[in-house]
Every structure is written in C-alpha cells, then in structure tokens.
PQR file of N, CA, C, O and H, with PARSE charges and radii, in Angstrom:
ATOM      1  N   MET A   1       0.797  -1.112   0.064 -0.4000 1.5000
ATOM      2  CA  MET A   1      -0.165   0.122   0.059 -0.0000 2.0000
ATOM      3  C   MET A   1       0.705   1.189  -0.043  0.5500 1.7000
ATOM      4  O   MET A   1       0.380   2.172  -0.708 -0.5500 1.4000
ATOM      5  N   LEU A   2       2.063   1.112   0.683 -0.4000 1.5000
ATOM      6  CA  LEU A   2       2.853   2.141   0.768 -0.0000 2.0000
ATOM      7  C   LEU A   2       3.479   2.603  -0.518  0.5500 1.7000
ATOM      8  O   LEU A   2       3.730   3.779  -0.778 -0.5500 1.4000
ATOM      9  H   LEU A   2       2.328   0.313   1.224  0.4000 1.0000
ATOM     10  N   PHE A   3       3.684   1.678  -1.217 -0.4000 1.5000
ATOM     11  CA  PHE A   3       4.286   1.728  -2.795 -0.0000 2.0000
ATOM     12  C   PHE A   3       3.138   2.504  -3.640  0.5500 1.7000
ATOM     13  O   PHE A   3       3.570   3.281  -4.491 -0.5500 1.4000
ATOM     14  H   PHE A   3       3.481   0.722  -1.005  0.4000 1.0000
ATOM     15  N   LEU A   4       1.913   2.407  -3.531 -0.4000 1.5000
ATOM     16  CA  LEU A   4       0.883   2.638  -4.317 -0.0000 2.0000
ATOM     17  C   LEU A   4       0.864   4.170  -3.887  0.5500 1.7000
ATOM     18  O   LEU A   4       0.803   5.049  -4.746 -0.5500 1.4000
ATOM     19  H   LEU A   4       1.561   1.776  -2.839  0.4000 1.0000
ATOM     20  N   VAL A   5       0.918   4.464  -2.516 -0.4000 1.5000
ATOM     21  CA  VAL A   5       0.566   6.106  -2.161 -0.0000 2.0000
ATOM     22  C   VAL A   5       1.891   6.790  -2.815  0.5500 1.7000
ATOM     23  O   VAL A   5       1.809   7.873  -3.394 -0.5500 1.4000
ATOM     24  H   VAL A   5       0.968   3.750  -1.818  0.4000 1.0000
ATOM     25  N   ALA A   6       3.191   6.037  -2.673 -0.4000 1.5000
ATOM     26  CA  ALA A   6       4.245   6.589  -3.101 -0.0000 2.0000
ATOM     27  C   ALA A   6       4.179   6.919  -4.640  0.5500 1.7000
ATOM     28  O   ALA A   6       4.589   7.975  -5.122 -0.5500 1.4000
ATOM     29  H   ALA A   6       3.257   5.157  -2.202  0.4000 1.0000
ATOM     30  N   ALA A   7       3.636   5.931  -5.322 -0.4000 1.5000
ATOM     31  CA  ALA A   7       3.465   6.307  -6.775 -0.0000 2.0000
ATOM     32  C   ALA A   7       2.421   7.318  -7.152  0.5500 1.7000
ATOM     33  O   ALA A   7       2.627   8.081  -8.095 -0.5500 1.4000
ATOM     34  H   ALA A   7       3.303   5.073  -4.931  0.4000 1.0000
ATOM     35  N   LEU A   8       1.255   7.358  -6.424 -0.4000 1.5000
ATOM     36  CA  LEU A   8       0.380   8.316  -6.763 -0.0000 2.0000
ATOM     37  C   LEU A   8       1.131   9.769  -6.083  0.5500 1.7000
ATOM     38  O   LEU A   8       0.701  10.791  -6.618 -0.5500 1.4000
ATOM     39  H   LEU A   8       1.087   6.738  -5.658  0.4000 1.0000
ATOM     40  N   LEU A   9       1.849   9.931  -5.334 -0.4000 1.5000
ATOM     41  CA  LEU A   9       2.566  11.005  -4.967 -0.0000 2.0000
ATOM     42  C   LEU A   9       3.448  11.428  -6.052  0.5500 1.7000
ATOM     43  O   LEU A   9       3.557  12.583  -6.462 -0.5500 1.4000
ATOM     44  H   LEU A   9       2.198   9.101  -4.899  0.4000 1.0000
ATOM     45  N   LEU A  10       3.971  10.560  -6.417 -0.4000 1.5000
ATOM     46  CA  LEU A  10       4.987  10.910  -7.510 -0.0000 2.0000
ATOM     47  C   LEU A  10       4.292  11.307  -8.873  0.5500 1.7000
ATOM     48  O   LEU A  10       4.831  12.060  -9.684 -0.5500 1.4000
ATOM     49  H   LEU A  10       3.882   9.621  -6.084  0.4000 1.0000
ATOM     50  N   LEU A  11       3.090  10.754  -9.047 -0.4000 1.5000
ATOM     51  CA  LEU A  11       2.304  11.026 -10.273 -0.0000 2.0000
ATOM     52  C   LEU A  11       1.957  12.468 -10.060  0.5500 1.7000
ATOM     53  O   LEU A  11       2.132  13.309 -10.942 -0.5500 1.4000
ATOM     54  H   LEU A  11       2.652  10.143  -8.388  0.4000 1.0000
ATOM     55  N   GLY A  12       1.430  12.765  -8.797 -0.4000 1.5000
ATOM     56  CA  GLY A  12       1.011  14.343  -8.594 -0.0000 2.0000
ATOM     57  C   GLY A  12       2.235  15.329  -8.867  0.5500 1.7000
ATOM     58  O   GLY A  12       2.056  16.448  -9.348 -0.5500 1.4000
ATOM     59  H   GLY A  12       1.288  12.082  -8.080  0.4000 1.0000
ATOM     60  N   VAL A  13       3.258  14.924  -8.587 -0.4000 1.5000
ATOM     61  CA  VAL A  13       4.558  15.811  -8.530 -0.0000 2.0000
ATOM     62  C   VAL A  13       4.814  16.084 -10.092  0.5500 1.7000
ATOM     63  O   VAL A  13       4.967  17.215 -10.553 -0.5500 1.4000
ATOM     64  H   VAL A  13       3.404  14.015  -8.196  0.4000 1.0000
ATOM     65  N   VAL A  14       4.841  14.765 -10.932 -0.4000 1.5000
ATOM     66  CA  VAL A  14       5.050  14.854 -12.362 -0.0000 2.0000
ATOM     67  C   VAL A  14       4.110  15.797 -12.956  0.5500 1.7000
ATOM     68  O   VAL A  14       4.435  16.736 -13.683 -0.5500 1.4000
ATOM     69  H   VAL A  14       4.716  13.846 -10.557  0.4000 1.0000
ATOM     70  N   MET A  15       2.704  15.431 -12.538 -0.4000 1.5000
ATOM     71  CA  MET A  15       1.693  16.257 -13.365 -0.0000 2.0000
ATOM     72  C   MET A  15       1.792  17.586 -12.966  0.5500 1.7000
ATOM     73  O   MET A  15       1.228  18.417 -13.678 -0.5500 1.4000
ATOM     74  H   MET A  15       2.440  14.667 -11.948  0.4000 1.0000
ATOM     75  N   GLY A  16       2.395  17.963 -11.971 -0.4000 1.5000
ATOM     76  CA  GLY A  16       2.471  19.379 -11.573 -0.0000 2.0000
ATOM     77  C   GLY A  16       3.509  19.943 -12.683  0.5500 1.7000
ATOM     78  O   GLY A  16       3.238  20.989 -13.273 -0.5500 1.4000
ATOM     79  H   GLY A  16       2.853  17.289 -11.393  0.4000 1.0000
ATOM     80  N   THR A  17       4.610  19.287 -12.935 -0.4000 1.5000
ATOM     81  CA  THR A  17       5.673  19.982 -13.620 -0.0000 2.0000
ATOM     82  C   THR A  17       5.619  19.506 -15.229  0.5500 1.7000
ATOM     83  O   THR A  17       6.569  19.642 -16.001 -0.5500 1.4000
ATOM     84  H   THR A  17       4.830  18.437 -12.456  0.4000 1.0000
ATOM     85  N   VAL A  18       4.545  19.024 -15.521 -0.4000 1.5000
ATOM     86  CA  VAL A  18       4.218  18.761 -16.924 -0.0000 2.0000
ATOM     87  C   VAL A  18       4.080  20.081 -17.692  0.5500 1.7000
ATOM     88  O   VAL A  18       4.399  20.119 -18.880 -0.5500 1.4000
ATOM     89  H   VAL A  18       3.774  18.914 -14.894  0.4000 1.0000
ATOM     90  N   ALA A  19       3.648  21.090 -17.100 -0.4000 1.5000
ATOM     91  CA  ALA A  19       3.511  22.256 -17.952 -0.0000 2.0000
ATOM     92  C   ALA A  19       4.977  22.845 -18.184  0.5500 1.7000
ATOM     93  O   ALA A  19       5.152  23.626 -19.119 -0.5500 1.4000
ATOM     94  H   ALA A  19       3.389  21.059 -16.134  0.4000 1.0000
ATOM     95  N   HIS A  20       6.029  22.483 -17.347 -0.4000 1.5000
ATOM     96  CA  HIS A  20       7.227  23.058 -17.488 -0.0000 2.0000
ATOM     97  C   HIS A  20       8.249  22.242 -18.035  0.5500 1.7000
ATOM     98  O   HIS A  20       9.326  22.782 -18.286 -0.5500 1.4000
ATOM     99  H   HIS A  20       5.887  21.849 -16.587  0.4000 1.0000
ATOM    100  N   ALA A  21       8.073  20.847 -18.297 -0.4000 1.5000
ATOM    101  CA  ALA A  21       8.778  19.878 -18.793 -0.0000 2.0000
ATOM    102  C   ALA A  21       8.638  19.592 -20.197  0.5500 1.7000
ATOM    103  O   ALA A  21       7.496  19.548 -20.653 -0.5500 1.4000
ATOM    104  H   ALA A  21       7.198  20.408 -18.093  0.4000 1.0000
ATOM    105  N   PRO A  22       9.726  19.371 -21.030 -0.5600 1.5000
ATOM    106  CA  PRO A  22       9.337  18.831 -22.483  0.2800 2.0000
ATOM    107  C   PRO A  22       8.513  17.567 -22.588  0.5500 1.7000
ATOM    108  O   PRO A  22       8.280  16.732 -21.714 -0.5500 1.4000
ATOM    109  N   LEU A  23       8.157  17.607 -23.746 -0.4000 1.5000
ATOM    110  CA  LEU A  23       7.008  16.356 -23.909 -0.0000 2.0000
ATOM    111  C   LEU A  23       7.795  15.003 -23.735  0.5500 1.7000
ATOM    112  O   LEU A  23       7.246  14.088 -23.121 -0.5500 1.4000
ATOM    113  H   LEU A  23       8.346  18.286 -24.456  0.4000 1.0000
ATOM    114  N   PRO A  24       9.097  14.835 -24.267 -0.5600 1.5000
ATOM    115  CA  PRO A  24       9.936  13.373 -24.160  0.2800 2.0000
ATOM    116  C   PRO A  24       9.954  13.158 -22.549  0.5500 1.7000
ATOM    117  O   PRO A  24       9.425  12.153 -22.074 -0.5500 1.4000
ATOM    118  N   VAL A  25      10.514  14.031 -21.808 -0.4000 1.5000
ATOM    119  CA  VAL A  25      10.673  13.798 -20.502 -0.0000 2.0000
ATOM    120  C   VAL A  25       9.303  13.744 -19.803  0.5500 1.7000
ATOM    121  O   VAL A  25       9.379  13.120 -18.745 -0.5500 1.4000
ATOM    122  H   VAL A  25      10.944  14.847 -22.194  0.4000 1.0000
ATOM    123  N   THR A  26       8.136  14.190 -20.067 -0.4000 1.5000
ATOM    124  CA  THR A  26       6.892  13.830 -19.432 -0.0000 2.0000
ATOM    125  C   THR A  26       6.481  12.373 -19.933  0.5500 1.7000
ATOM    126  O   THR A  26       6.021  11.612 -19.082 -0.5500 1.4000
ATOM    127  H   THR A  26       8.074  14.697 -20.927  0.4000 1.0000
ATOM    128  N   LEU A  27       6.591  11.989 -21.051 -0.4000 1.5000
ATOM    129  CA  LEU A  27       6.386  10.711 -21.549 -0.0000 2.0000
ATOM    130  C   LEU A  27       7.212   9.666 -20.913  0.5500 1.7000
ATOM    131  O   LEU A  27       6.732   8.547 -20.729 -0.5500 1.4000
ATOM    132  H   LEU A  27       6.965  12.607 -21.743  0.4000 1.0000
ATOM    133  N   VAL A  28       8.305   9.926 -20.597 -0.4000 1.5000
ATOM    134  CA  VAL A  28       9.190   8.843 -20.131 -0.0000 2.0000
ATOM    135  C   VAL A  28       8.753   8.850 -18.688  0.5500 1.7000
ATOM    136  O   VAL A  28       8.561   7.706 -18.277 -0.5500 1.4000
ATOM    137  H   VAL A  28       8.695  10.835 -20.747  0.4000 1.0000
ATOM    138  N   ALA A  29       8.543   9.767 -17.823 -0.4000 1.5000
ATOM    139  CA  ALA A  29       8.158   9.847 -16.565 -0.0000 2.0000
ATOM    140  C   ALA A  29       6.772   9.151 -16.510  0.5500 1.7000
ATOM    141  O   ALA A  29       6.593   8.526 -15.464 -0.5500 1.4000
ATOM    142  H   ALA A  29       8.699  10.697 -18.157  0.4000 1.0000
ATOM    143  N   ALA A  30       5.762   9.120 -17.394 -0.4000 1.5000
ATOM    144  CA  ALA A  30       4.506   8.674 -17.509 -0.0000 2.0000
ATOM    145  C   ALA A  30       4.794   7.041 -17.563  0.5500 1.7000
ATOM    146  O   ALA A  30       4.270   6.238 -16.791 -0.5500 1.4000
ATOM    147  H   ALA A  30       5.907   9.628 -18.243  0.4000 1.0000
ATOM    148  N   ALA A  31       5.626   6.738 -18.508 -0.4000 1.5000
ATOM    149  CA  ALA A  31       5.983   5.224 -18.622 -0.0000 2.0000
ATOM    150  C   ALA A  31       6.330   4.513 -17.582  0.5500 1.7000
ATOM    151  O   ALA A  31       5.834   3.431 -17.269 -0.5500 1.4000
ATOM    152  H   ALA A  31       6.052   7.391 -19.135  0.4000 1.0000
ATOM    153  N   VAL A  32       7.396   5.233 -16.877 -0.4000 1.5000
ATOM    154  CA  VAL A  32       8.156   4.737 -15.659 -0.0000 2.0000
ATOM    155  C   VAL A  32       6.988   4.516 -14.567  0.5500 1.7000
ATOM    156  O   VAL A  32       6.907   3.448 -13.960 -0.5500 1.4000
ATOM    157  H   VAL A  32       7.799   6.112 -17.131  0.4000 1.0000
ATOM    158  N   ILE A  33       6.118   5.544 -14.356 -0.4000 1.5000
ATOM    159  CA  ILE A  33       5.157   5.368 -13.373 -0.0000 2.0000
ATOM    160  C   ILE A  33       4.050   4.309 -13.681  0.5500 1.7000
ATOM    161  O   ILE A  33       3.491   3.711 -12.762 -0.5500 1.4000
ATOM    162  H   ILE A  33       6.184   6.411 -14.850  0.4000 1.0000
ATOM    163  N   GLY A  34       3.768   4.107 -14.898 -0.4000 1.5000
ATOM    164  CA  GLY A  34       2.726   3.207 -15.330 -0.0000 2.0000
ATOM    165  C   GLY A  34       3.491   1.782 -15.077  0.5500 1.7000
ATOM    166  O   GLY A  34       2.952   0.993 -14.301 -0.5500 1.4000
ATOM    167  H   GLY A  34       4.222   4.593 -15.644  0.4000 1.0000
ATOM    168  N   ILE A  35       4.577   1.467 -15.626 -0.4000 1.5000
ATOM    169  CA  ILE A  35       5.118   0.357 -15.536 -0.0000 2.0000
ATOM    170  C   ILE A  35       5.273  -0.098 -13.701  0.5500 1.7000
ATOM    171  O   ILE A  35       4.954  -1.170 -13.187 -0.5500 1.4000
ATOM    172  H   ILE A  35       5.015   2.108 -16.256  0.4000 1.0000
ATOM    173  N   TRP A  36       5.700   0.786 -13.214 -0.4000 1.5000
ATOM    174  CA  TRP A  36       5.760   0.659 -11.681 -0.0000 2.0000
ATOM    175  C   TRP A  36       4.267   0.263 -11.047  0.5500 1.7000
ATOM    176  O   TRP A  36       4.167  -0.626 -10.202 -0.5500 1.4000
ATOM    177  H   TRP A  36       5.959   1.657 -13.632  0.4000 1.0000
ATOM    178  N   LEU A  37       3.218   0.948 -11.496 -0.4000 1.5000
ATOM    179  CA  LEU A  37       2.049   0.406 -10.981 -0.0000 2.0000
ATOM    180  C   LEU A  37       1.737  -0.806 -11.622  0.5500 1.7000
ATOM    181  O   LEU A  37       1.248  -1.620 -10.838 -0.5500 1.4000
ATOM    182  H   LEU A  37       3.300   1.671 -12.183  0.4000 1.0000
ATOM    183  N   ILE A  38       1.837  -1.147 -12.611 -0.4000 1.5000
ATOM    184  CA  ILE A  38       1.607  -2.301 -13.298 -0.0000 2.0000
ATOM    185  C   ILE A  38       2.257  -3.615 -12.588  0.5500 1.7000
ATOM    186  O   ILE A  38       1.621  -4.640 -12.342 -0.5500 1.4000
ATOM    187  H   ILE A  38       2.234  -0.486 -13.247  0.4000 1.0000
ATOM    188  N   VAL A  39       3.474  -3.428 -12.335 -0.4000 1.5000
ATOM    189  CA  VAL A  39       4.609  -4.254 -11.493 -0.0000 2.0000
ATOM    190  C   VAL A  39       3.805  -4.454 -10.209  0.5500 1.7000
ATOM    191  O   VAL A  39       3.412  -5.573  -9.879 -0.5500 1.4000
ATOM    192  H   VAL A  39       3.990  -2.595 -12.535  0.4000 1.0000
ATOM    193  N   PHE A  40       3.548  -3.274  -9.435 -0.4000 1.5000
ATOM    194  CA  PHE A  40       2.912  -3.582  -8.100 -0.0000 2.0000
ATOM    195  C   PHE A  40       1.445  -4.229  -8.161  0.5500 1.7000
ATOM    196  O   PHE A  40       1.087  -4.913  -7.202 -0.5500 1.4000
ATOM    197  H   PHE A  40       3.868  -2.364  -9.702  0.4000 1.0000
ATOM    198  N   ALA A  41       0.644  -4.054  -9.172 -0.4000 1.5000
ATOM    199  CA  ALA A  41      -0.695  -4.666  -9.335 -0.0000 2.0000
ATOM    200  C   ALA A  41      -0.461  -6.236  -9.625  0.5500 1.7000
ATOM    201  O   ALA A  41      -1.303  -7.024  -9.194 -0.5500 1.4000
ATOM    202  H   ALA A  41       0.934  -3.498  -9.951  0.4000 1.0000
ATOM    203  N   LEU A  42       0.499  -6.648 -10.240 -0.4000 1.5000
ATOM    204  CA  LEU A  42       1.016  -7.971 -10.478 -0.0000 2.0000
ATOM    205  C   LEU A  42       1.437  -8.631  -9.325  0.5500 1.7000
ATOM    206  O   LEU A  42       1.085  -9.784  -9.077 -0.5500 1.4000
ATOM    207  H   LEU A  42       1.183  -6.008 -10.590  0.4000 1.0000
ATOM    208  N   ARG A  43       2.322  -7.837  -8.451 -0.4000 1.5000
ATOM    209  CA  ARG A  43       2.823  -8.783  -7.324 -0.0000 2.0000
ATOM    210  C   ARG A  43       1.657  -8.689  -6.186  0.5500 1.7000
ATOM    211  O   ARG A  43       1.535  -9.625  -5.396 -0.5500 1.4000
ATOM    212  H   ARG A  43       2.609  -6.900  -8.653  0.4000 1.0000
ATOM    213  N   GLU A  44       0.883  -7.658  -6.116 -0.4000 1.5000
ATOM    214  CA  GLU A  44      -0.507  -7.811  -5.291 -0.0000 2.0000
ATOM    215  C   GLU A  44      -1.084  -8.815  -5.534  0.5500 1.7000
ATOM    216  O   GLU A  44      -1.371  -9.614  -4.643 -0.5500 1.4000
ATOM    217  H   GLU A  44       0.983  -6.897  -6.757  0.4000 1.0000
ATOM    218  N   ARG A  45      -1.416  -9.022  -6.928 -0.4000 1.5000
ATOM    219  CA  ARG A  45      -2.268 -10.340  -7.314 -0.0000 2.0000
ATOM    220  C   ARG A  45      -1.796 -11.659  -7.133  0.5500 1.7000
ATOM    221  O   ARG A  45      -2.468 -12.656  -6.867 -0.5500 1.4000
ATOM    222  H   ARG A  45      -1.182  -8.373  -7.651  0.4000 1.0000
ATOM    223  N   GLY A  46      -0.545 -11.567  -7.307 -0.4000 1.5000
ATOM    224  CA  GLY A  46       0.331 -12.855  -7.122 -0.0000 2.0000
ATOM    225  C   GLY A  46       0.105 -13.207  -5.552  0.5500 1.7000
ATOM    226  O   GLY A  46      -0.339 -14.292  -5.178 -0.5500 1.4000
ATOM    227  H   GLY A  46       0.001 -10.757  -7.523  0.4000 1.0000
ATOM    228  N   ALA A  47       0.432 -12.252  -4.773 -0.4000 1.5000
ATOM    229  CA  ALA A  47       0.467 -12.495  -3.369 -0.0000 2.0000
ATOM    230  C   ALA A  47      -0.948 -12.753  -2.654  0.5500 1.7000
ATOM    231  O   ALA A  47      -1.070 -13.393  -1.609 -0.5500 1.4000
ATOM    232  H   ALA A  47       0.792 -11.371  -5.077  0.4000 1.0000
ATOM    233  N   ARG A  48      -1.917 -12.205  -3.317 -0.4000 1.5000
ATOM    234  CA  ARG A  48      -3.247 -12.519  -2.993 -0.0000 2.0000
ATOM    235  C   ARG A  48      -3.603 -14.237  -3.349  0.5500 1.7000
ATOM    236  O   ARG A  48      -4.089 -15.048  -2.561 -0.5500 1.4000
ATOM    237  H   ARG A  48      -1.817 -11.685  -4.165  0.4000 1.0000
ATOM    238  N   ARG A  49      -3.233 -14.453  -4.641 -0.4000 1.5000
ATOM    239  CA  ARG A  49      -3.469 -15.666  -4.908 -0.0000 2.0000
ATOM    240  C   ARG A  49      -2.852 -16.749  -4.057  0.5500 1.7000
ATOM    241  O   ARG A  49      -3.494 -17.732  -3.687 -0.5500 1.4000
ATOM    242  H   ARG A  49      -2.838 -13.795  -5.281  0.4000 1.0000
ATOM    243  N   ARG A  50      -1.519 -16.526  -3.746 -0.4000 1.5000
ATOM    244  CA  ARG A  50      -1.136 -17.402  -3.008 -0.0000 2.0000
ATOM    245  C   ARG A  50      -1.326 -17.666  -1.662  0.5500 1.7000
ATOM    246  O   ARG A  50      -1.087 -18.744  -1.118 -0.5500 1.4000
ATOM    247  H   ARG A  50      -0.998 -15.727  -4.047  0.4000 1.0000
ATOM    248  N   HIS A  51      -1.912 -16.312  -0.945 -0.4000 1.5000
ATOM    249  CA  HIS A  51      -2.449 -16.504   0.347 -0.0000 2.0000
ATOM    250  C   HIS A  51      -3.787 -17.168   0.406  0.5500 1.7000
ATOM    251  O   HIS A  51      -4.148 -17.748   1.431 -0.5500 1.4000
ATOM    252  H   HIS A  51      -2.106 -15.436  -1.388  0.4000 1.0000
ATOM    253  N   THR A  52      -4.550 -17.097  -0.688 -0.4000 1.5000
ATOM    254  CA  THR A  52      -5.958 -17.775  -0.528 -0.0000 2.0000
ATOM    255  C   THR A  52      -5.745 -19.216  -0.996  0.5500 1.7000
ATOM    256  O   THR A  52      -6.571 -20.032  -0.587 -0.5500 1.4000
ATOM    257  H   THR A  52      -4.257 -16.626  -1.521  0.4000 1.0000
ATOM    258  N   THR A  53      -4.858 -19.612  -1.714 -0.4000 1.5000
ATOM    259  CA  THR A  53      -4.493 -20.953  -2.095 -0.0000 2.0000
ATOM    260  C   THR A  53      -3.959 -21.747  -0.921  0.5500 1.7000
ATOM    261  O   THR A  53      -4.369 -22.871  -0.631 -0.5500 1.4000
ATOM    262  H   THR A  53      -4.187 -18.950  -2.046  0.4000 1.0000
ATOM    263  N   ALA A  54      -2.940 -21.033  -0.211 -0.4000 1.5000
ATOM    264  CA  ALA A  54      -2.494 -21.602   1.054 -0.0000 2.0000
ATOM    265  C   ALA A  54      -3.491 -21.752   2.094  0.5500 1.7000
ATOM    266  O   ALA A  54      -3.428 -22.726   2.844 -0.5500 1.4000
ATOM    267  H   ALA A  54      -2.607 -20.120  -0.446  0.4000 1.0000
ATOM    268  N   GLY A  55      -4.488 -20.806   2.224 -0.4000 1.5000
ATOM    269  CA  GLY A  55      -5.161 -20.713   3.395 -0.0000 2.0000
ATOM    270  C   GLY A  55      -6.361 -21.621   3.310  0.5500 1.7000
ATOM    271  O   GLY A  55      -7.137 -21.711   4.261 -0.5500 1.4000
ATOM    272  H   GLY A  55      -4.539 -20.014   1.615  0.4000 1.0000
TER
END
C-alpha cells in the first residue's frame, strides 16, 4: 500500500511539472510510473492468490 501511495504522490509531482517539462521527459516519466503501477498490481495479485490457495 505504501508503494501505491508513493506512486500516486510521484504522479502528482510529475503532473505538476508537466507544464514546464518537455514532452519526451513527460512521456518517459509517465511510462516509468505506469510500469511501476503494473508491477505493483501483478505482485499484489500474485500475493493474494498465494495467500488464498495456501489458506
């Protein structure tokens, strides 16, 4: 959960600087955040499946 909060905080910071940053920098930052969120979601899904299967 802490990682998700940090990702959303980072997204807010990046969105605030979009007006001042060049488009390629913005796109790279958006891609990094998106990948981070996808990895987080997959890890959480895997952890939940392992927990329910074992329990």
